[in-house]
Backbone as a ProteinNet text record, in pm:
[ID]
protein_1_A
[PRIMARY]
MTGSRDSLTVQGLEAAYRGAPALRGISLTVPRGAAVALLGANGAGKTTTIRAITGLLPLHGGAITAGQITVDGEVISGLQSHQVVTRGVAHVPEGRLVFAGMSIEENLLTGTVGRRSPGADATLESIYRMFPVLEKRKHSAGGLLSGGEQQMLAIGRALMADPTLILLDEVSLGLAPMVTRSIFQSLAEIRERSGVSMLVVEQNAKLALDFCDYAFIVENGQVVHEGRASELRDDPQIQELYLGGDAGESTRSFADARRFRRRRRWLA
[TERTIARY]
-501.5	-577.5	-648.9	-738.4	-800.5	-952.4	-1036.7	-1164.4	-1239.8	-1387.4	-1471.6	-1496	-1454.5	-1477.6	-1340.3	-1263.6	-1139.7	-1171.1	-1117.7	-1120	-1025.4	-898.4	-798	-735.3	-714.2	-633.8	-547.3	-405.4	-303.1	-243.7	-251.8	-211.7	-90.3	19.7	134.3	181.6	182	211.5	367.2	394.6	523.7	528.7	645.8	657.5	812	834.8	969.5	993.9	1104.9	1138.4	1248.6	1208.3	1288.3	1367.5	1279.5	1328.3	1389.8	1421.5	1475.2	1356.6	1355.7	1254	1254	1120.3	1115	1027.9	914.9	832.6	830.5	835.2	863.2	749.4	630.8	523.1	472.2	451	397.4	246.1	195.9	53.7	20.2	-90.1	-125.7	-272.5	-342.4	-481.3	-502.7	-604.4	-654	-799.9	-845.2	-984.5	-1051.8	-1189.1	-1276.4	-1252.9	-1238.5	-1229.5	-1095.4	-998.6	-875.5	-771.7	-669.8	-542.5	-442.5	-369.9	-261.5	-139.6	-30.4	107.5	184.9	251.9	351	481.9	575.9	695.6	811.3	919.3	1050.8	1142.6	1277.9	1363.5	1332	1405.9	1406.5	1451.9	1377.7	1404.8	1356.5	1281.7	1217.3	1101.3	1034.2	921.6	789.2	798.4	675.3	595.4	672.8	627	586.7	669.7	625.5	486.4	471.6	334.2	215.4	249.1	149.8	129	221.6	206.7	128.9	153.9	80.5	-64.3	-99.4	-231.6	-308.8	-246.1	-297.9	-303	-228.1	-224.9	-130.9	-40.9	73.2	194.5	218.2	339	388.2	302.4	353.4	413.7	358.5	395.1	539.9	588.1	728.4	828	783.6	865.9	857.9	767.4	760.9	630	620	499.9	477.9	348.1	315.1	328.7	411.2	435.1	345.8	291.6	218.9	135.5	39.5	-52.7	-167.8	-252.6	-382	-408	-479.7	-504	-669.9	-726.2	-866.8	-917	-1005.2	-1061.6	-1212.7	-1258.9	-1392	-1451.2	-1372.7	-1411.8	-1402.3	-1359.3	-1343.1	-1205.2	-1155.5	-1023.2	-988.6	-883.1	-840.2	-699.8	-650	-515.1	-526	-415.8	-413.1	-491	-580.7	-661.4	-559.5	-591.8	-521.6	-572.1	-480.9	-494.1	-640.4	-687.6	-816.4	-928.6	-921.8	-1013.4	-1002.6	-878.5	-874.5	-943.8	-927.8	-1001.6	-1147.6	-1214.2	-1351	-1401.2	-1293.9	-1325.7	-1316.9	-1302.6	-1298	-1171.2	-1062.4	-918.1	-864.3	-810.9	-759.9	-603.9	-528.1	-379.3	-330.5	-257.3	-197	-40.7	25.2	143.8	266.9	375.4	499.8	532.9	566.8	597	478.1	357.1	234.5	185	283.7	251.6	128.4	114.5	3.8	35.7	-64.1	-53.3	-10.9	110.3	163.2	95.6	64.3	6.5	-148.4	-200.1	-348.3	-382	-495.5	-541	-572.7	-573	-613.4	-740	-843	-972.6	-971.6	-898.2	-892.6	-814.6	-705.9	-662.5	-746.2	-826.6	-927.7	-1016.2	-1069.7	-1164.9	-1115.5	-980.1	-934.3	-962.9	-983.6	-1000.4	-1139.5	-1224	-1355.3	-1373.4	-1255.7	-1248.8	-1261.8	-1344.3	-1372.8	-1452.9	-1503.7	-1597.1	-1713.5	-1761.8	-1885.8	-1997.2	-1999.6	-2133.2	-2132	-2260.5	-2278.9	-2248.2	-2252.6	-2229.4	-2085.1	-2026.5	-1889.5	-1866.3	-1986.5	-1983.8	-1984.6	-2065.1	-2064.1	-1932.1	-1857.2	-1729	-1621.7	-1638	-1543.3	-1565.3	-1688.3	-1706.4	-1649.1	-1657.9	-1605.2	-1461.8	-1392.1	-1243.8	-1197.7	-1281.1	-1256.4	-1271.6	-1362.1	-1371.2	-1258.9	-1224.2	-1104.2	-978.7	-946.2	-826.4	-869.6	-897	-942.4	-846.8	-707	-619.9	-639.2	-686.1	-725.5	-824.4	-928.9	-1051.5	-996.3	-917.1	-871.1	-794.8	-712.9	-633.7	-677	-801.4	-847.2	-825.5	-804	-772.6	-625.9	-546	-386.8	-350.1	-231.9	-172.5	-132.4	-143.8	-96.4	59.2	135.2	275.7	324.2	234.7	269.4	253	196.8	173.9	291.1	300.8	413.6	396.8	499.7	500.7	385.7	350.7	248.6	112.1	99.8	-32	-56.9	63.1	53.8	3.3	53	9.1	-145.4	-192.6	-347.6	-407.4	-356.4	-419.4	-424.4	-314.1	-305	-419.6	-421.4	-517	-658.4	-685.7	-814.5	-856.2	-754.6	-782.3	-819.8	-767.5	-794.6	-931.7	-971.8	-1107.2	-1206.9	-1182.3	-1284.4	-1339.3	-1253.9	-1305.3	-1405.9	-1440.9	-1514.4	-1473	-1348.6	-1292.8	-1342.3	-1316.8	-1346.3	-1208.3	-1102.4	-964.5	-866.2	-786.9	-681.6	-552	-452	-313.1	-234.9	-169.8	-82.9	62.7	135.2	277.2	369.4	432.3	545.8	476.3	354.9	285.7	373.3	472.1	553.3	684.3	701.4	833.1	850.3	962.5	997.4	911.2	837.2	749.6	796.3	786.1	835	737.6	792.8	704.4	568.2	569.9	435.1	340.1	383	305.8	247.9	354.3	309.2	208	222.7	124.2	-17.8	-20.4	-156.3	-206.6	-130.1	-177.7	-227.7	-168.6	-208.6	-326.5	-346.1	-466.5	-595.1	-572	-681.9	-718.5	-601.5	-639.8	-707.7	-689.3	-765	-906.5	-932.6	-1070.6	-1138.5	-1067.2	-1114.4	-1165.8	-1068.1	-1117.6	-1244.4	-1251.8	-1353.6	-1484.1	-1477.4	-1610.5	-1658.3	-1562.4	-1608	-1601.4	-1514	-1492.2	-1396.9	-1330.6	-1257.1	-1127.3	-1088	-970.4	-855.9	-733.2	-615.1	-486.5	-403.9	-279.9	-169.7	-98.5	-5.4	144.9	206.3	355.5	432.4	517.1	578.8	715	818.3	944.9	957.3	870.8	869.2	791.8	868.6	799	704.1	771.8	698.1	564.5	561.2	454.1	339	387.4	296.4	237.2	318	271.6	174.4	189.8	106.4	-34.5	-30.4	-153.5	-234.8	-171.5	-235.1	-268.2	-359.9	-402.1	-330.5	-273.5	-181.8	-73	25.1	149.8	224.3	276.6	358	488.3	588.8	741.3	798.7	826.9	900.7	1052.6	1120.1	1265.6	1275.1	1340.8	1379.7	1258.7	1144.5	1018.2	954.2	972.6	907.8	863.3	745.1	691.1	780.9	853	938	873.9	797.2	718.5	580.7	484.3	349.2	290.8	181.3	124.2	42.8	-22	-91.1	11	-18.2	68.7	118.9	16.7	68.8	164.2	139.3	237	369.4	383.4	502.6	578	505.3	572.6	631.3	568.3	615.8	708.1	742.5	815.5	958.3	1048.4	1185.1	1274	1241.5	1318.2	1285.4	1174.4	1116.3	1174.6	1162.7	1219.2	1368	1451.8	1594.6	1620.6	1552.8	1580	1529.3	1402.3	1343.3	1297	1306.5	1253.9	1372.4	1503.3	1630.5	1648.5	1575.3	1613.5	1526.5	1447.2	1364.6	1239	1125	996.4	994.6	1082.3	1070.3	1176.9	1269.4	1375.4	1327.4	1419.5	1379.7	1370.3	1278.3	1270.5	1401.2	1435.9	1544.1	1486.5	1549.8	1509.7	1535.3	1454.4	1476.6	1615.8	1666.9	1811.2	1897	1885.2	1981.5	1959.5	1832.7	1795	1868.9	1863.5	1928.1	2072.3	2142.4	2278.4	2317.1	2232.2	2252.5	2240.6	2153.7	2139.2	2260.9	2304.3	2424.5	2549.1	2560	2679.2	2666	2541.8	2530.7	2556.5	2518.8	2538.6	2693.3	2754.5	2902.7	2977.6	2934.4	2999.9	2966.5	2861.9	2845.6	2917.7
1872.7	1748.8	1703.3	1801.8	1774.1	1798	1757.4	1774.6	1673.3	1695.9	1605.4	1473.1	1460.1	1329.6	1243.6	1282.6	1197.1	1068.4	950.3	830.1	824.3	876.5	867	1015.4	1070.1	1183.3	1163.5	1199.6	1201.8	1338.2	1397	1523.5	1542.9	1598.2	1616.7	1512.2	1386.6	1263.6	1258	1244	1208.9	1095.8	1010.5	883.3	866.7	772.1	760.3	608.5	565.4	421.1	446.6	401.8	414.9	555.4	650.2	796.9	859.1	774.2	826.3	855.8	979.5	1019.8	940.5	899.6	811.2	883.2	955.7	1049.7	1189.9	1282.3	1413.8	1505.7	1485.7	1574.8	1538.1	1407.6	1362.2	1404.8	1454.2	1475.6	1426.8	1360.3	1297.6	1265.3	1265.4	1230.7	1122.6	1057.1	960.4	974	1041.7	1066.3	926.8	930.2	805.7	760.6	638.3	572.5	593.2	668	693.7	606.4	605.9	515.1	622.7	613.4	717.2	641.5	683.3	618.8	688.5	609	657.7	601.6	686	635.4	689.9	619.3	656.7	538.5	569.8	470.6	385.8	278.7	194.2	296.1	286.8	373.3	512.5	544.3	680.7	720.6	600.5	622.7	570.3	508.2	442.3	337	244.3	131.7	174.3	281.6	332.2	395.4	469.8	539.2	437.6	322.4	217	155	141.4	78.9	178.4	296.6	395.3	388.7	381.7	395.8	265.1	149.8	11	-12.3	62.5	39.6	-56.8	-89.3	-193	-127.5	-3.6	65.5	27.8	23.2	-16.8	-152.5	-247.3	-395.5	-393.7	-290.6	-291.5	-201.8	-163.6	-75	73.6	115.7	251.4	314	444.3	505.9	642.8	683.9	801.4	907.5	1004.5	1121	1248.3	1265.8	1380.5	1361.8	1431.5	1428.9	1343.4	1333.2	1267.5	1202.4	1080.7	1000.1	976.6	1003.6	996.1	909.7	826.1	738.5	768.4	796.3	842.4	920.9	1025	1129.5	1085.6	969.3	928.2	921.9	979.8	956.1	827.1	765.3	630.3	628.4	753.7	755.1	674.7	603.5	537.3	409.7	382.8	247.1	130	18.4	-115.6	-160.9	-255.5	-290.7	-353.4	-439.3	-505.4	-407.1	-298.4	-190.1	-121.8	-95.1	-24	-105.5	-241.8	-315.4	-297.7	-281.3	-265.1	-123.9	-35.8	99.9	94.7	-25.9	-42.3	-38.5	-62.4	-58	-206	-237.2	-363	-335	-434.4	-416.1	-542.4	-517.1	-627.3	-606.6	-677.5	-647.7	-692.8	-618.2	-648.8	-797.6	-866	-1013.5	-1097.9	-1049	-1135.8	-1181.7	-1248.2	-1297.8	-1385.3	-1480.9	-1578.7	-1678.8	-1733.4	-1857.9	-1982.1	-2009.3	-2129.1	-2251.6	-2285.8	-2420.8	-2417.8	-2312.3	-2303	-2332.6	-2374.3	-2400.8	-2247.2	-2241.8	-2110.9	-2055.1	-2141.4	-2089.5	-2053.7	-2126.4	-2082.3	-1946.9	-1932.5	-1799.4	-1703.3	-1712.6	-1607	-1577.9	-1677.8	-1654.2	-1591.2	-1587.3	-1500.6	-1352	-1318.1	-1173.1	-1123.3	-1218.7	-1186.2	-1132.4	-1154.3	-1103.2	-946.6	-888.7	-739.6	-694.9	-788	-744.7	-693.6	-568.3	-494.4	-518.5	-599.7	-620.7	-766.5	-816.1	-951.9	-985	-1097.7	-1129.7	-1176.1	-1239.8	-1293.6	-1408.3	-1490.2	-1588.6	-1544.8	-1427	-1360.8	-1311.7	-1248.6	-1202.1	-1305.2	-1419	-1522.1	-1577.9	-1587.2	-1638.9	-1536.8	-1402.2	-1303.7	-1311.7	-1345.5	-1360.2	-1480.1	-1596.4	-1711.8	-1676.3	-1599.3	-1568.2	-1489.6	-1396.1	-1325	-1378.3	-1491.8	-1567	-1706.3	-1762.1	-1905.2	-2007.7	-1968.5	-2057.2	-2090.4	-1989.9	-2001	-2098.3	-2088.8	-2181.7	-2324.5	-2341	-2460.8	-2542.6	-2445.9	-2499.7	-2471.9	-2449.9	-2395.7	-2473.7	-2603.2	-2686.6	-2718.5	-2658.6	-2666.2	-2569	-2600	-2501.6	-2373.2	-2261.3	-2148.5	-2129.4	-2203	-2205.6	-2270.3	-2348.9	-2415.7	-2331.7	-2210.4	-2133.8	-2053.7	-2010.4	-1926.3	-1797.8	-1712.7	-1569.7	-1494.3	-1509.3	-1446.6	-1485.5	-1617.6	-1679.7	-1635.9	-1628.5	-1578.1	-1433	-1350.2	-1214.1	-1207.5	-1289.7	-1291.3	-1333.5	-1436.6	-1470.5	-1360.3	-1278.1	-1168.1	-1072.9	-1035.1	-927.6	-989.7	-1120.9	-1171.5	-1168.8	-1198.9	-1201.6	-1061.2	-949	-813.9	-791.9	-828.3	-812.1	-874.5	-985.7	-1051.1	-958.2	-857	-759.2	-657.2	-663	-567.6	-420.3	-391.1	-262.4	-149.5	-18.6	91.7	153.8	106.5	145.5	41.8	11.4	-92.6	-37.8	-69.7	-34.3	-144.7	-112.7	-215	-183.7	-278.1	-251.3	-340.3	-284	-349.8	-470.3	-437.1	-561.1	-618.3	-550.2	-615.3	-666.8	-673.8	-721.8	-872.6	-910	-1034.4	-1113.3	-1034.5	-1097	-1063.2	-1159.7	-1150.3	-1032.1	-950.2	-854.2	-884.7	-1010.5	-1049.7	-1063.9	-1137.3	-1161.2	-1023.8	-930	-795.1	-728	-735.9	-673.4	-728.5	-861.8	-934.9	-889.9	-877.9	-839.5	-691.3	-602.9	-455.8	-445.3	-552.8	-543.6	-576.5	-670.5	-720.4	-617.8	-540.2	-410.7	-316.4	-279.9	-190.3	-245.6	-364.7	-429.8	-405	-433.8	-412.3	-272.9	-171	-26.4	-0.7	-62.9	-13.4	-76.3	-190.6	-268.5	-211.6	-206.5	-171.7	-33.5	45.4	177.9	189.2	81.3	98.1	186	247	344.7	271.8	312.6	236.3	346.2	286.5	359.9	255.4	291.4	189.6	235.7	158.6	183.3	87	152	63.1	134	34.2	66.1	99.4	32.9	52.7	169.3	295.4	438.5	428.2	386.8	394.2	313.9	196.7	121.3	182	248.1	307.2	424.7	508.6	635.5	605.3	484.4	439.7	395.5	344.1	276.1	388.4	472.4	561.7	698.8	780.7	892.5	1010.3	991.7	1092.9	1028.3	1107.8	1042.4	1133	1085.6	1152.3	1076.6	1157.1	1099.8	1146.8	1050.1	1089.2	1050.2	1135.5	1115.9	1160.5	1065.8	1104.3	1138.7	1064.5	1086.9	1206.9	1274.5	1391.1	1382.3	1445.7	1447.1	1559.4	1512.3	1623.7	1658.6	1571.4	1595.8	1528.7	1611.5	1537.2	1607.4	1529	1584	1474.4	1513.2	1413.6	1317.9	1187.4	1090.8	1108.1	1151.1	1181.5	1295.8	1392.8	1506.5	1473.6	1407.1	1358.8	1261.4	1176.4	1091.7	1173	1276.2	1357.6	1472.6	1477.1	1593.6	1562	1643.5	1609.8	1578.3	1648.2	1615.2	1488.1	1452	1334.6	1219.1	1230	1136.5	1112	1219.5	1210.8	1141.3	1177.1	1119.4	985.8	954.1	836	719.6	786.6	708.1	675.6	702.9	679.5	778	893.8	1003	1019.3	915.4	904.4	820.6	866.5	793.2	658.3	634	510.3	413.9	463.2	364.5	286.8	192.6	110.3	186.4	144.1	234.6	207.8	316.4	327.5	303.5	232.4	198.2	330.4	354.8	467.8	478.2	359.8	361.9	411.5	378.1	421.3	587	618.2	764.1	848.9	784.4	862.3	873.2	757.8	768.9	865	870.9	963.7	1105.2	1146	1279.2	1313.1	1232.9	1266.5	1277	1191.5	1205.9	1354.9	1386.1	1513.8	1631.4	1620.9	1731.5	1744	1627.7	1636.4	1681.7	1649.4	1703.4	1856	1908.8	2048.5	2127.7
-203.1	-229.6	-89.1	-55.1	79.1	51.4	145.1	141.4	222.5	233.4	306.6	250.4	128.8	58.9	58.7	147.3	158	239.8	182.5	253.6	373.4	332.6	444.3	444.4	565.5	593.5	692.6	678.7	762.1	772.5	894.8	918.3	1021.9	973.4	1054.8	1141.4	1071.3	1152.6	1169.1	1316.2	1355	1428.8	1412.7	1491.3	1506.8	1611.9	1636.9	1683.6	1672.4	1730.8	1824.9	1947.6	2062.5	2062.5	2050	2068	1926.5	1843	1704.4	1606.2	1562	1471.2	1346	1312.1	1187	1079	1134.4	1061.9	1098.5	1016.2	1056.6	991	1035.3	989.7	856.2	829.7	704.3	710.7	600.1	557.3	426.1	419.9	289	296.7	178.1	166.7	64.5	80.2	-29.9	-39.6	-153.9	-172.1	-190	-165.9	-187.5	-331.8	-342.3	-483.9	-550.8	-497.9	-559.4	-527.6	-603.5	-576.2	-567.9	-459.9	-421.7	-382	-455.8	-421.3	-316.7	-242.5	-153	-185.3	-233.8	-290.3	-213	-224	-153.8	-131.6	-105.6	-79.2	47.8	60.6	196	305.9	400.4	521.5	517.4	411.6	379.8	486.6	528.5	614.1	578.3	449.3	392.3	483.9	515.9	592.3	737	798.4	913.2	910	805.7	772.4	762.3	700.8	692.2	829.6	896.4	1028.1	1122.2	1101.9	1198.6	1167.5	1039.1	988.9	1048.4	1034.8	1069.5	1223.6	1294.9	1430.9	1468.3	1381.5	1395.4	1459.2	1464.2	1497.4	1634.5	1742.8	1869.7	1876.2	1789.9	1792	1737.4	1656.8	1600.2	1670.7	1800.6	1886.1	1858.2	1780	1750.1	1824.2	1803.3	1848.9	1779.8	1771.1	1706.9	1822.6	1777.6	1879.5	1854.2	1728.9	1699.4	1574	1555.2	1430	1451.2	1338.2	1354	1210.4	1227.2	1118.2	1122.6	1006.7	1005.1	868.8	901.4	803.5	799.7	675	649.6	762.6	788.5	887.1	1029.3	1078.8	1201.3	1239.3	1357.7	1403	1446.3	1380.5	1429.7	1489.3	1508.5	1571.8	1708.9	1729.8	1865.5	1872.4	1778.5	1785.1	1759.6	1816.5	1799.8	1662.2	1595.8	1459.4	1445.9	1541.6	1517.8	1510.6	1577.4	1576.4	1443	1397.1	1264.6	1145.4	1154	1058.6	1059.3	1166.8	1189.6	1137.9	1104	1051.3	894.5	845.1	684.2	627.8	711	653.8	640.8	529.4	503.2	457.8	496.6	465	401.6	288.5	216	246.1	338.4	389.7	292.3	330.5	246.8	278.4	166.6	195.5	200.9	173.1	178.3	321.7	395.8	512.7	526	434	433.5	539.9	599.7	690.2	619.8	613.7	547.9	566.4	703.8	716.7	710.9	672.5	657.4	516	481.2	353.8	291.9	155.3	95.3	146.7	153.2	196.8	333.3	424.8	564.2	572.4	479.8	480.2	449	333.9	293.9	408.5	482.5	582.4	693.9	721.5	821.5	803.1	675	652.4	681.3	718.4	769.8	918.7	985.8	1132.5	1125.2	1183.3	1189.7	1074.9	975.3	874.3	931.9	867.5	923.3	862	746	680.3	636.7	607.7	570.6	422.1	375	231.1	220.7	310.1	309.6	205.3	201.7	100.3	-50.1	-71.6	-202.7	-239.4	-128.8	-154.6	-187.1	-119.6	-131.9	-280.4	-334.9	-480.3	-568	-541.1	-632.7	-642	-533.9	-526.2	-610.6	-600.1	-666.7	-825.5	-853.1	-1003.6	-1039.5	-965.1	-1004.5	-1012	-904.2	-910.8	-902.5	-1020	-1031.8	-972.4	-979.5	-914.2	-764.4	-694	-564.2	-539	-624	-596.8	-631.4	-755.2	-794.1	-682.7	-605.3	-487.3	-351.7	-336.5	-213	-93.2	-106	-7.8	26.2	-68.2	-58.5	57	108.8	216.3	148.7	216.3	154.6	124.3	206.6	181.5	66.4	-9.5	-127.8	-244.2	-234.4	-360.4	-403	-530.6	-573.7	-512.1	-539.2	-483.7	-547.5	-669.5	-730.7	-682.1	-655.4	-603.9	-459.9	-381.1	-252	-243.1	-346	-347.5	-383.2	-478.5	-495.3	-375.7	-301.4	-165.3	-71	-62.7	36.6	-2.3	-143.2	-173.8	-151.6	-189.8	-155.7	4.1	70.5	229.4	269.3	206	238.7	202.1	74.7	10.8	111.1	174.2	251.1	360.6	411.2	516.4	456	328.8	267	305	275.9	317.9	224.8	278.9	200.8	158.1	218.6	210.1	214.9	117	117.9	124.3	202.7	208.9	146.7	44	-25.3	-11.3	58.6	84.9	-8.4	-104.7	-187.2	-274.5	-344.9	-412.2	-515.5	-580.1	-685.6	-644.7	-501.4	-449.4	-466.7	-548.3	-570	-688.3	-752.9	-857.1	-1000.1	-1092.7	-1220.4	-1290.5	-1385	-1437	-1497.3	-1558.3	-1621.6	-1506.2	-1385.8	-1278.9	-1211.4	-1208.7	-1150.1	-1226.9	-1367.7	-1457.5	-1436.8	-1415.8	-1403.5	-1269.4	-1146.1	-1027	-1037	-1091.5	-1103	-1192.1	-1300.5	-1366.3	-1283	-1190.7	-1090.8	-997.4	-944.2	-872.1	-938.4	-1069.1	-1134.2	-1152.4	-1179	-1178.5	-1046.4	-939.5	-791.9	-772.1	-812.8	-803.3	-888.7	-1001.9	-1099.3	-1045.8	-994.3	-950.9	-809.4	-713	-574.1	-535.4	-613.6	-564.6	-456.6	-404	-280.5	-298.1	-205.5	-219.3	-191.6	-236	-226.1	-198.2	-97.5	-74.7	-105.4	-207.2	-265	-223.5	-142.1	-125.6	-222.6	-300.4	-412.8	-447.1	-455.9	-495.6	-639	-721.8	-875.5	-891.6	-913.8	-930.7	-1062.6	-1167.2	-1293.5	-1279.3	-1230.7	-1223.8	-1131	-1032.9	-930.2	-995.3	-1055.7	-1124.6	-1245.2	-1308.4	-1417.1	-1358.2	-1241.8	-1177.8	-1104.2	-1026.5	-928.5	-989.9	-920.3	-956	-915	-783.2	-726.4	-662.5	-622.4	-558.8	-452.5	-355.6	-259.9	-242.9	-254.9	-239.6	-98.7	-34.7	97.2	90	177.6	206.6	360.8	422.4	568.9	648.9	620.4	705.8	672.8	544.7	516.4	370.8	339.1	193.2	122.8	17.2	-62.5	-197.4	-246.5	-378.4	-364.2	-435.1	-444.9	-571.8	-628.1	-738.7	-815.1	-912	-993.1	-1057.7	-1047.8	-1094.8	-1242	-1324.3	-1473.7	-1477.7	-1374.2	-1391.6	-1333.7	-1235.8	-1190.5	-1282.8	-1329	-1435.9	-1557.6	-1587.5	-1702.6	-1671.1	-1543.6	-1493.4	-1511.9	-1575.9	-1613.8	-1481.5	-1381.6	-1250.6	-1188.4	-1197.5	-1129	-1224.5	-1361.1	-1451	-1424.5	-1392.3	-1386.4	-1261.8	-1143.2	-1015.1	-983.7	-1042	-1008.2	-1116.8	-1243.3	-1359.2	-1461.5	-1414.8	-1493.7	-1607.9	-1594.7	-1684.5	-1813.9	-1832.2	-1947.4	-1924.3	-1956.8	-1919.7	-1993.1	-2091.8	-2169	-2111.8	-2024.3	-1978.7	-1851.2	-1817	-1711.9	-1577.5	-1483.1	-1361	-1271.3	-1236.3	-1144.8	-989.3	-911.8	-783.8	-702.2	-595.7	-517.7	-444.1	-407.2	-343.6	-454.7	-586.8	-685.2	-695.5	-688.3	-712.1	-594	-465	-363.9	-370.3	-415	-439.1	-552.1	-640.4	-758.6	-729.9	-638.5	-579.2	-494.4	-413.6	-329.2	-416.7	-523.2	-605.3	-680.7	-722	-796.1	-707.4	-570.3	-480.6	-453.7	-444.8	-416.4	-542.8	-652.8	-782.5	-807.5	-739.6	-755.2	-667.4
[MASK]
++++++++++++++++++++++++++++++++++++++++++++++++++++++++++++++++++++++++++++++++++++++++++++++++++++++++++++++++++++++++++++++++++++++++++++++++++++++++++++++++++++++++++++++++++++++++++++++++++++++++++++++++++++++++++++++++++++++++++++++++++++++++++++++++++++++++++++

């Protein structure tokens, strides 16, 4: 899954925290306009990968030790986070991280920092059309919103940067299933309307595989499975390890899947 039309290319990425390896040669690509899932248990290396791409890794005590990151053909490895934004990369962080004391509209406007194109007013209006609750409460503090509304706000803030690539970290975390479905329907509309590429980090494997075109599964800082999302979803081994053994069953968490594999190895 490589080529000149890739929005994001990560090649042989290695990273460490205080000398301890966290990523061990991760390589992945996100074609332009595609949605790609990055799946794995807590501690597998997903968030470290996102931090490396966004330039946030040093702020968390880590460092890239090898590899290269390219966005739309430009190497961004080693750039600071504000420089990465100007290359068309937006980040919807785990936990939303909205500015609780600022109004909804002020939160949205912070997303224009680093924006490379005019038309911020038009983007703001399109976000309000997509998420009417944000316009209705645009003068309210971001901290007064529900979890789902804060996720809408975080997505809207990312869109204000007019990105070509959005990195979404644990969108469904802490949200009710109905709210999660609504959020992912909005993301599908964003893809269809704007053609923006997406890298989706998600614990809910079935949800991610239903939404995305392609997926990479990581363990211990390494890619251990990759393929078209539909093929991984229908693969008996992936179903057994990550989807509860049947595509129709409730999604098993990656932590449960890891414990299941360890138990199976011990019994063997």
